[in-house]
N, C-alpha and C positions, 0 to 999 in steps of 0.2 A: 769665165775662164777658169780652168780648174788647175788652180795652184796652190799646194799644201805647206802649212808652215812645218818648220822642223823644230822640234822642241829637242830633240836629243842632242848629247855632247858632241861636239866638233871635236876630232885630234888635230893637234898642231898643223898638219900639213894639207889640212881641209879649210883652214881659216882664209876668206877671201877678203882683203882690206878694200873698201869701194874708193875707187877714183874715179875720174872721168873718164878713162879708156874703159875700165872695168864697167861702168853704166853704159857707156856707148854699146859694147860687147853684148852685154846683157839684154839691153833693149832690141838690139838687132835680132837676138835670139828669141827673144818674147814676141816681137811682130811675125818671125817666122813659125812660131809654134802657134799663135793664135789664129793665122791664116792659112794654117795647115800647110805650110809650105818647106820644102826640105832645105835643109842648111850644111854648106861644105865650108869648114872653118881652116883656112891656109894663111901662112905668114911666117916670118923669121923663126927661127930657133929661139927657145928661150923667153918667148912674150907671155906664155900662160894660157895658150890655146886649150889645152887638155883641162887644166884646173878649172879653169871659166866655164868650159862645157859641160864638164862633170857637175861642178855645182850647179849649175843651171838645172841641167836634168833630173838631180837628186831633189829638186824643189818642185817638180811637175807632179801631177798627181798619177800614179800609175793606172788609174781605173779609168782615165782620160786619154793618154799619151803611152806610146811605146817606144822605146828608145833602141837604134843600133848605132853602137859606137866602134868607129874604124880609127885606130891609131897608128899611125906611121912614123918609122924613126926615120932620121937624118940619113940613113944608108941606103934606103930602099930607092930602087929605080922603077922607072916603067917597066922595063922588061921582066924583071921580077914579079911585079904586080899582075902582069900579063901570063907569066908562066903559072902562078898559084891559082889565079882564075880559070885557065885550061885546064890545069889538073882538077878543080874541083867540079867543072862541067863535065869534064869525062867521068868521074865518080858517080855524079848525078844521073848521067845517060846511061852508065854502065847497070845502075840500082833500078832504075824506073823504065829501062826498055823492054820491049817485048820480045826483043831479038838477042839478049844475052844468053 
């Protein structure tokens, strides 16, 4: 597995204190990465999902893994995601379509 060590200095907001919950979370992400499975992280607001995920992804070797991070806010609704997705598809379709 390609996991690199970080020897750089961390800023205060990047420090993760290992607890039983963080170990469970990172072991599930590690299992997902090793077995090349996608991961979707969901849960209550303020539980550290973004912090744990970013910290884990920073520990991965970029020559072995590519990351796509989507961060949603608490105010995001399914209809808003659908509208944004449809707009994006229309832009791509108009850019690559032979009929434009």
